C-alpha positions as CSV (number, residue, x, y, z in Angstrom):
1,X,139.9,154.1,38.0
2,X,143.5,154.1,37.0
3,X,145.7,152.1,38.9
4,X,148.8,153.4,40.8
5,X,152.5,152.2,39.6
6,X,152.8,148.3,39.5
7,X,155.6,148.6,42.5
8,X,152.8,150.3,44.9
9,X,152.8,148.4,48.1
10,X,149.2,147.0,49.5
11,X,149.9,147.9,53.0
12,X,152.6,149.3,55.4
13,X,153.4,145.7,56.1
14,X,154.1,144.8,52.6
15,X,156.6,147.7,52.4
16,X,158.4,146.9,55.3
17,X,158.9,143.3,54.0
18,X,159.8,144.7,50.5
19,X,162.7,147.1,52.4
20,X,163.8,143.6,54.4
21,X,164.0,141.8,50.9
22,X,165.9,144.7,49.1
23,X,168.6,145.0,52.4
24,X,168.6,141.5,53.4
25,X,172.2,141.0,53.2
26,X,173.1,144.3,55.7
27,X,170.0,143.2,57.7
28,X,171.9,139.5,58.2
29,X,175.3,141.1,59.1
30,X,173.5,143.7,61.2
31,X,171.4,140.9,63.2
32,X,174.8,138.9,63.4
33,X,177.0,141.7,64.8
34,X,174.5,143.0,67.4
35,X,173.4,139.4,68.3
36,X,177.4,138.3,69.1
37,X,177.3,141.5,71.0
38,X,174.4,140.6,73.3
39,X,175.7,137.2,73.4
40,X,179.0,138.8,75.0
41,X,177.4,140.7,77.3
42,X,175.4,137.6,78.6
43,X,178.3,135.8,78.9
44,X,180.2,138.7,81.4
45,X,178.6,137.4,84.4
46,X,179.3,134.0,83.5
47,X,183.1,134.9,83.2
48,X,182.9,136.7,86.6
49,X,181.5,134.1,88.4
50,X,184.1,131.3,86.9
51,X,187.0,133.5,87.7
52,X,185.3,133.7,91.5
53,X,185.0,130.1,91.4
54,X,188.0,129.1,89.8
55,X,190.5,131.8,90.9
56,X,189.3,133.6,93.8
57,X,187.5,130.8,96.0
58,X,190.9,128.1,94.8
59,X,193.3,131.3,95.4
60,X,194.9,130.4,92.1
61,X,196.8,133.4,90.8
62,X,197.6,131.9,87.5
63,X,193.7,131.1,87.0
64,X,192.9,134.8,87.9
65,X,195.2,136.1,85.1
66,X,194.0,134.0,82.4
67,X,190.6,135.3,83.4
68,X,191.3,138.9,83.3
69,X,192.9,138.2,79.6
70,X,190.0,136.5,78.8
71,X,187.5,139.6,80.1
72,X,189.7,141.9,77.9
73,X,189.2,139.8,74.9
74,X,185.6,139.3,75.7
75,X,185.0,143.0,76.0
76,X,187.2,143.8,72.7
77,X,184.9,141.3,70.8
78,X,181.9,142.8,72.9
79,X,182.5,146.5,71.6
80,X,183.6,145.6,68.0
81,X,180.8,143.5,67.7
82,X,178.2,146.3,68.1
83,X,180.1,149.1,66.2
84,X,180.1,146.7,63.0
85,X,176.6,145.5,63.6
86,X,174.9,149.0,64.5
87,X,177.1,150.9,61.6
88,X,176.0,148.0,59.1
89,X,172.1,148.4,60.5
90,X,172.6,152.4,60.2
91,X,173.8,152.4,56.6
92,X,170.8,150.1,55.4
93,X,168.3,152.4,57.2
94,X,169.6,155.3,55.8
95,X,169.8,153.5,52.5
96,X,166.2,152.7,52.7
97,X,164.9,156.2,54.0
98,X,166.3,157.6,50.8
99,X,165.0,155.0,48.9
100,X,161.2,155.5,49.7
101,X,161.9,159.5,49.8
102,X,163.3,159.4,46.2
103,X,160.0,156.6,45.7
104,X,157.8,159.2,46.9
105,X,159.2,162.2,44.9
106,X,159.0,160.1,41.7
107,X,155.3,159.4,42.8
108,X,154.3,162.7,43.3
109,X,155.9,164.4,40.4
110,X,154.8,161.6,37.9
111,X,154.0,162.9,34.6
112,X,150.5,161.4,34.7
113,X,149.7,163.2,38.1
114,X,148.8,161.8,41.3
115,X,145.2,161.9,43.0
116,X,145.9,162.1,46.4
117,X,143.7,164.3,49.1
118,X,147.4,165.5,51.0
119,X,148.2,169.0,50.9
120,X,152.2,169.9,50.3
121,X,152.8,170.1,54.1
122,X,151.3,166.6,54.8
123,X,153.3,165.2,51.8
124,X,156.2,166.5,53.2
125,X,155.7,165.2,56.5
126,X,155.7,161.8,54.7
127,X,158.3,162.2,52.7
128,X,160.6,163.0,55.6
129,X,159.6,161.8,59.3
130,X,157.6,159.1,58.0
131,X,160.3,157.9,55.5
132,X,162.7,158.0,58.0
133,X,160.3,156.0,60.7
134,X,159.8,153.5,57.8
135,X,163.4,152.9,57.2
136,X,164.3,152.2,61.0
137,X,162.5,149.2,61.0
138,X,165.1,147.3,59.8
139,X,166.9,147.9,62.7
140,X,164.5,146.5,64.7
141,X,165.7,143.1,63.5
142,X,169.0,143.8,65.1
143,X,167.9,145.0,68.6
144,X,164.9,142.2,68.7
145,X,167.3,139.4,67.5
146,X,170.2,140.6,70.1
147,X,167.6,140.9,72.8
148,X,166.2,137.1,72.4
149,X,170.1,135.9,71.6
150,X,170.5,137.6,75.0
151,X,167.6,136.0,76.7
152,X,168.4,132.6,75.3
153,X,171.8,132.6,76.4
154,X,170.7,133.5,79.9
155,X,168.3,130.8,80.1
156,X,171.0,128.3,79.0
157,X,173.3,129.1,81.5
158,X,170.5,129.2,84.2
159,X,169.1,125.6,83.5
160,X,172.7,124.4,83.9
161,X,173.0,126.3,86.9
162,X,169.7,125.3,88.3
163,X,166.7,123.8,86.3
164,X,164.1,125.8,88.5
165,X,165.9,129.3,87.7
166,X,166.1,128.6,84.0
167,X,162.4,127.4,83.7
168,X,161.5,130.6,85.4
169,X,163.3,132.5,83.1
170,X,162.1,130.7,79.9
171,X,158.4,130.8,81.2
172,X,158.5,134.6,82.6
173,X,160.1,136.2,79.4
174,X,157.7,135.0,77.0
175,X,154.8,136.2,79.2
176,X,156.4,139.3,79.2
177,X,156.7,139.9,75.4
178,X,153.1,138.3,74.6
179,X,151.5,141.1,77.2
180,X,153.7,143.4,75.4
181,X,152.3,142.2,71.9
182,X,148.7,142.8,73.6
183,X,149.2,146.3,74.0
184,X,151.0,147.1,70.9
185,X,147.8,147.5,68.3
186,X,146.2,150.5,70.8
187,X,150.0,152.1,70.7
188,X,149.7,151.5,66.8
189,X,146.5,153.6,66.5
190,X,147.5,156.4,68.6
191,X,150.8,156.7,66.5
192,X,149.0,156.9,63.2
193,X,146.7,159.7,64.5
194,X,149.4,161.5,66.3
195,X,151.2,161.7,63.1
196,X,148.3,162.6,60.9
197,X,147.7,165.6,63.0
198,X,151.2,166.5,62.9
199,X,151.1,166.3,59.3
200,X,148.0,168.3,58.9
201,X,149.2,171.2,61.0
202,X,152.8,171.0,59.2
203,X,150.6,171.6,55.9
204,X,148.8,174.3,57.4
205,X,152.1,176.2,58.6
206,X,153.3,175.6,55.2
207,X,150.3,177.3,53.4
208,X,150.0,180.1,56.1
209,X,154.2,180.9,55.6
210,X,153.2,180.8,51.7
211,X,150.7,183.4,51.9
212,X,151.6,185.8,54.9
213,X,152.1,188.3,52.6
214,X,148.4,188.3,51.5
215,X,147.5,187.9,55.0
216,X,149.2,190.8,56.1
217,X,147.5,192.7,53.2
218,X,143.8,191.7,53.9
219,X,144.3,191.9,57.7
220,X,143.7,188.2,58.2
221,X,146.4,187.3,60.7
222,X,144.5,186.8,63.7
223,X,141.9,184.6,61.5
224,X,145.0,182.5,60.5
225,X,146.8,182.3,63.8
226,X,143.4,181.2,65.4
227,X,143.3,178.3,62.6
228,X,146.3,177.1,63.5
229,X,146.2,177.3,67.1
230,X,143.4,174.9,66.7
231,X,145.2,172.8,64.9
232,X,148.1,172.8,66.8
233,X,145.9,172.0,69.6
234,X,144.7,169.1,68.1
235,X,148.1,168.0,67.3
236,X,149.2,168.3,70.7
237,X,146.0,166.4,71.9
238,X,147.0,163.6,69.6
239,X,150.6,163.5,70.8
240,X,149.4,163.4,74.7
241,X,147.4,160.6,74.2
242,X,150.0,158.7,71.8
243,X,152.5,159.6,75.0
244,X,150.1,158.3,77.4
245,X,149.7,154.9,75.7
246,X,153.9,155.0,75.0
247,X,153.8,156.0,78.7
248,X,151.5,152.7,79.7
249,X,153.6,150.5,77.5
250,X,156.9,151.5,78.8
251,X,155.6,151.2,82.4
252,X,154.3,147.6,81.6
253,X,157.6,146.9,80.1
254,X,159.6,148.1,83.3
255,X,157.1,146.9,86.0
256,X,157.0,143.5,84.6
257,X,160.7,143.3,84.2
258,X,161.4,144.5,87.6
259,X,159.2,141.9,89.1
260,X,161.0,139.1,87.0
261,X,164.3,140.6,87.9
262,X,163.7,140.4,91.7
263,X,162.0,137.0,91.6
264,X,165.0,135.5,90.1
265,X,167.5,137.2,92.1
266,X,165.5,136.5,95.3
267,X,165.3,132.6,94.3
268,X,169.0,132.4,93.5
269,X,169.9,133.8,97.1
270,X,167.9,131.1,98.9
271,X,169.3,128.4,96.7
272,X,172.8,130.0,97.6
273,X,172.1,129.8,101.4
274,X,170.7,126.2,100.9
275,X,174.1,125.3,99.1
276,X,172.2,124.3,96.2
277,X,174.5,127.0,94.1
278,X,178.1,128.0,94.4
279,X,179.1,131.6,95.4
280,X,180.3,132.3,91.9
281,X,177.1,130.8,90.2
282,X,175.3,133.1,92.8
283,X,177.1,136.1,91.6
284,X,176.3,134.7,87.8
285,X,172.5,134.1,88.7
286,X,172.3,137.6,90.0
287,X,174.4,139.1,87.2
288,X,172.0,137.5,84.5
289,X,168.9,138.6,86.6
290,X,170.2,142.1,86.3
291,X,171.3,141.8,82.8
292,X,168.3,140.3,81.4
293,X,166.3,143.1,82.6
294,X,167.8,145.1,79.2
295,X,166.8,142.5,76.5
296,X,163.4,142.4,78.2
297,X,163.1,146.1,77.5
298,X,165.2,146.1,74.1
299,X,162.0,143.7,73.1
300,X,159.4,146.0,74.9
301,X,161.3,149.1,72.9
302,X,160.9,147.0,69.6
303,X,157.1,146.2,70.4
304,X,156.3,150.0,70.9
305,X,158.5,150.9,67.7
306,X,156.9,148.3,65.9
307,X,153.6,150.1,66.5
308,X,155.0,153.5,65.7
309,X,157.1,152.5,62.6
310,X,154.0,150.2,61.1
311,X,151.8,153.7,61.2
312,X,154.6,155.6,59.1
313,X,155.0,152.8,56.7
314,X,151.2,152.8,56.3
315,X,150.9,156.5,55.5
316,X,153.9,156.1,53.3
317,X,152.1,152.9,51.5
318,X,149.1,155.0,51.1
319,X,150.9,157.7,49.1
320,X,152.4,155.2,46.9
321,X,149.3,153.7,46.3
322,X,147.2,156.6,45.3
323,X,146.4,156.4,41.5
324,X,147.6,158.3,38.6
325,X,145.3,160.7,37.1
326,X,145.9,160.2,33.3
327,X,146.8,157.2,30.8
328,X,149.9,157.7,29.1
329,X,149.2,157.5,25.3
330,X,151.7,156.5,22.4
331,X,151.3,159.1,19.9
332,X,153.6,162.0,19.7
333,X,152.0,165.3,20.3
334,X,153.5,167.6,17.3
335,X,155.1,170.9,18.4
336,X,154.1,174.5,16.5
337,X,150.8,173.3,15.2
338,X,148.7,175.0,17.8
339,X,146.1,173.6,20.0
340,X,142.6,173.2,19.8
341,X,139.4,172.6,22.4
342,X,136.4,171.3,21.3
343,X,133.3,170.8,23.5
344,X,135.0,170.7,26.7
345,X,133.0,169.9,29.8
346,X,134.6,170.3,33.4
347,X,133.7,171.9,36.6
348,X,131.6,174.9,35.7
349,X,132.9,174.6,31.7
350,X,130.4,173.4,29.7
351,X,131.1,172.8,25.8
352,X,134.0,175.0,25.5
353,X,135.1,175.4,21.9
354,X,138.6,177.0,21.3
355,X,141.2,176.8,18.5
356,X,144.7,178.6,18.6
357,X,146.3,178.5,15.5
358,X,149.8,178.3,14.8
359,X,151.4,181.9,15.2
360,X,148.6,183.4,16.8
361,X,148.2,184.9,20.5
362,X,144.9,184.8,21.7
363,X,143.4,185.9,24.9
364,X,140.7,184.2,27.0
365,X,138.4,186.2,29.4
366,X,136.5,184.2,31.9
367,X,134.0,186.4,33.3
368,X,133.9,183.7,36.5
369,X,137.5,183.4,37.4
370,X,137.1,179.8,38.4
371,X,136.2,179.1,34.6
372,X,139.4,180.3,33.8
373,X,141.0,178.1,36.5
374,X,139.2,175.1,34.9
375,X,140.2,175.9,31.8
376,X,144.0,176.0,32.8
377,X,143.9,173.0,34.9
378,X,143.1,171.2,31.6
379,X,145.3,172.4,29.3
380,X,147.9,171.8,32.1
381,X,147.0,168.3,32.5
382,X,146.2,168.8,35.9
383,X,142.5,167.7,35.6
384,X,141.0,164.3,36.5
385,X,140.3,162.9,33.1
386,X,137.0,160.8,34.7
387,X,135.5,164.3,35.2
388,X,136.4,165.9,31.5
389,X,134.2,165.8,28.5
390,X,135.5,166.4,25.0
391,X,138.3,166.5,23.2
392,X,141.7,168.9,23.7
393,X,144.2,168.3,20.5
394,X,147.6,169.3,20.2
395,X,147.6,169.5,16.1
396,X,146.0,166.9,15.2
397,X,146.7,164.4,17.9
398,X,144.0,164.1,21.3
399,X,146.1,164.5,24.2
400,X,144.3,161.2,25.6
401,X,146.4,159.7,22.9
402,X,149.6,161.1,23.1
403,X,152.3,160.6,25.3
404,X,152.6,162.9,28.5
405,X,156.4,163.7,27.9
406,X,155.4,164.8,24.4
407,X,152.3,167.1,25.4
408,X,154.5,168.9,28.0
409,X,157.1,169.4,25.6
410,X,154.7,171.0,23.0
411,X,152.5,172.5,25.7
412,X,153.8,174.8,28.6
413,X,151.5,176.2,31.1
414,X,153.0,178.9,33.6
415,X,150.5,178.9,36.3
416,X,149.5,181.9,38.4
417,X,151.2,180.6,41.3
418,X,154.8,181.3,40.4
419,X,157.2,178.3,41.5
420,X,160.8,179.4,41.9
421,X,163.2,177.4,43.7
422,X,166.6,177.8,45.7
423,X,169.7,178.8,43.5
424,X,170.6,181.4,41.7
425,X,168.2,183.7,39.1
426,X,170.2,182.0,36.1
427,X,169.4,178.6,37.2
428,X,165.7,179.4,37.5
429,X,165.8,180.8,34.1
430,X,167.3,177.9,32.7
431,X,165.6,175.2,34.6
432,X,164.8,172.8,31.4
433,X,167.0,171.7,28.0
434,X,167.8,174.7,25.9
435,X,165.2,175.3,22.8
436,X,167.0,175.3,19.6
437,X,165.1,178.5,18.3
438,X,165.0,180.1,21.6
439,X,165.2,183.7,21.6
440,X,168.4,185.2,23.7
441,X,168.3,185.8,27.1
442,X,168.8,189.9,27.2
443,X,166.1,190.0,24.4
444,X,163.5,187.8,27.4
445,X,164.9,190.0,30.0
446,X,164.1,193.1,27.8
447,X,160.5,191.6,26.9
448,X,159.5,190.6,30.7
449,X,161.2,193.7,32.2
450,X,163.0,191.1,34.0
451,X,166.3,192.9,33.4
452,X,165.3,195.4,36.1
453,X,165.5,192.3,38.8
454,X,168.9,191.6,37.4
455,X,170.3,194.7,37.5
456,X,168.6,195.3,41.0
457,X,171.5,193.1,42.5
458,X,175.2,192.9,42.4
459,X,175.5,189.6,41.9
460,X,173.2,189.8,38.7
461,X,172.4,186.1,37.2
462,X,174.3,184.8,40.2
463,X,171.6,186.2,42.7
464,X,171.0,183.2,45.2
465,X,167.4,183.0,45.8
466,X,165.7,182.0,48.8
467,X,163.1,179.0,49.1
468,X,160.3,179.9,46.7
469,X,162.1,183.1,45.6
470,X,160.5,184.8,48.6
471,X,163.4,187.4,49.1
472,X,161.8,188.8,45.9
473,X,158.6,191.0,45.3
474,X,155.4,189.3,43.8
475,X,156.0,191.2,40.6
476,X,159.5,190.1,40.1
477,X,158.5,186.8,40.9
478,X,156.4,186.7,38.3
479,X,158.5,188.5,35.5
480,X,160.8,185.7,36.7
481,X,159.0,183.2,36.0
482,X,157.4,184.6,32.6
483,X,161.0,184.8,31.0
484,X,162.0,181.3,32.4
485,X,158.8,180.5,30.0
486,X,159.7,182.5,26.9
487,X,163.1,181.0,27.4
488,X,161.7,177.3,26.9
489,X,160.1,178.6,23.8
490,X,157.0,175.7,23.7
491,X,155.1,175.4,20.7
492,X,152.2,176.3,22.6
493,X,152.4,178.6,25.5
494,X,149.6,179.0,28.0
495,X,149.9,181.8,30.8
496,X,147.4,182.1,33.4
497,X,147.2,186.1,35.1
498,X,151.1,186.5,34.5
499,X,151.2,190.4,35.2
500,X,148.7,190.7,38.5
501,X,151.4,191.8,40.7
502,X,152.8,194.2,38.6
503,X,152.4,198.1,37.8
504,X,150.3,199.4,34.7
505,X,153.5,200.7,32.9
506,X,155.4,197.3,33.2
507,X,152.4,195.2,32.4
508,X,152.0,197.6,29.2
509,X,155.8,196.9,28.8
510,X,155.3,193.3,29.2
511,X,152.7,192.9,27.0
512,X,154.4,194.5,23.8
513,X,157.7,192.4,25.1
514,X,155.5,189.2,24.8
515,X,154.1,190.0,21.4
516,X,157.0,190.7,20.2
517,X,159.4,187.9,21.2
518,X,156.7,185.0,20.7
519,X,155.3,186.3,17.3
520,X,157.4,188.9,15.6
521,X,159.1,186.4,13.7
522,X,157.8,182.8,14.3
523,X,154.8,181.6,12.9
524,X,154.6,178.3,14.6
525,X,154.5,179.7,18.1
526,X,151.1,179.7,19.9
527,X,150.1,181.9,23.0
528,X,147.0,181.8,24.8
529,X,146.9,184.1,27.7
530,X,144.0,183.4,30.5
531,X,143.8,186.7,31.8
532,X,141.7,190.1,32.6
533,X,144.3,192.5,31.9
534,X,143.8,195.1,29.5
535,X,147.4,195.3,28.3
536,X,147.9,191.6,27.9
537,X,144.6,191.4,25.9
538,X,145.0,194.7,23.5
539,X,148.2,193.0,22.5
540,X,146.6,189.7,21.7
541,X,145.5,188.9,17.8
542,X,141.9,187.7,19.5
543,X,140.1,187.5,22.4
544,X,137.4,184.9,23.5
545,X,135.1,185.9,26.2
546,X,134.0,182.6,28.3
547,X,130.7,183.1,30.2
548,X,128.3,180.5,31.6
549,X,130.6,177.5,30.6
550,X,130.6,178.2,27.3
551,X,132.5,180.7,24.9
552,X,129.9,183.8,24.6
553,X,132.1,186.2,22.3
554,X,135.3,186.4,20.3
555,X,137.0,189.5,18.5
556,X,139.4,192.0,19.1
557,X,139.9,193.8,22.5
558,X,138.7,197.1,21.1
559,X,135.8,195.5,19.9
560,X,134.6,193.7,22.7
561,X,134.9,196.6,25.1
562,X,132.7,198.9,23.0
563,X,129.8,195.9,22.3
564,X,130.1,193.6,25.4
565,X,128.9,195.1,28.5
566,X,129.9,192.3,30.5
567,X,133.4,192.1,29.1
568,X,133.8,195.8,29.8
569,X,132.9,195.2,33.5
570,X,135.3,192.2,33.5
571,X,138.4,193.9,32.4
572,X,137.8,197.8,32.9
573,X,140.3,198.8,35.7
């Protein structure tokens, strides 16, 4: 199996460890700031106790003034420490989350293609929510360290006041933390199930929104709604289970810390009545007992967050570990020398032979549309090489020996599922680098009848398109995508059902324009049109018919209409 990138993490834990190595300076600074903040928080009841003993009980006005000034200084340091530490950690979290999103995008969009079972909606969930939660593991170090510093400071102070109280804190707090850690693995599993269910529901919602017009057209809204409701209920059930476990974890944390607080405060009160500690020390003990519940809860929250964030890190690592589909060769695929398919076997294809010479426009009709889909997947490089037999050559170079970048530069496959992007119409027409000998924009717009799309809006080429070009009709999107492909001017252009959403008159104009722009004065261009459109097939130099997984017939469109019954049944309208 083709391995994924060398930097792919072995697990979610390895991904989190790598994040700490990358951001260790900011993490150290954040830990220092939040630890200082918690130290100052713990010293507040100590300072109040000292003021009571040294100023209030002793009736010393000067000591009272010094104590008040000290409290002001203490709160100033406390505030600045938290602000600095939290800000540094937040910056580190944002950097790491952004880095993970970029890594996921690079892996998913890798030229060799990534093999994974997640749908686009699930990938979106991983690249957004899970990447953010994984980055947030960096902040846990600051809050965890701050909680430990607060507890340690409280324990030291209490030991100096009374050994029994100090020992109680040192024994009670670790017991609570251990109890919370025992429950954390169950929380991890519930969080992972919840996030996976949300990812599946998001993917389904994305698919339904993308195909809403089709659903309206075939009257399948109710069936689609039922499927979404079922998936949504599953996600709700997973969320409720996770919420129950989260509630249990928080309940245990709150109950344990409350009992702990009551025990410490009660013992200190008894000691004060017995004269073992002073009034100021009593106030300090009660203040620390109330305060120490905060870092205990903080550690409980850290334990819960570790479970949630680790589940997200596992999902991110799973995407980054997904293997790449194809090996990258070292040879350069030549442009303008045609494409050859020899004994191709893939899915339902079984021994397809197809040669498209330079300067030739070839129509391909698959009597079974799935066979046409399979051929396009192979030419686009989306097919798993382990499942393919035969050879595909660009010129005389096998694609398995050529670099993926050079193959994509020589062969452009425009899929049937049109992909337009947010931005202007002109941005969508000029996505890639301009070809040296590309036809003019006006010629391409006229050839594809996309000039109507430009003229239909006052902004013309500066018209803003929504996501996936959803504010255009299906036919308009197809014409814009075809114009974009012609402007790219590749040596080999493969089109898959490029005119299924346009009317017959426009389709005839597009067929003539395609032949004119691609082949009127350029002998190096090759065009393959996988379609059942009579207009496009009539404009082709020859037509190849695939039936039963192999080439069954070949010839001009008119000849095949007259002589091949199955062909005539497939393309007749």
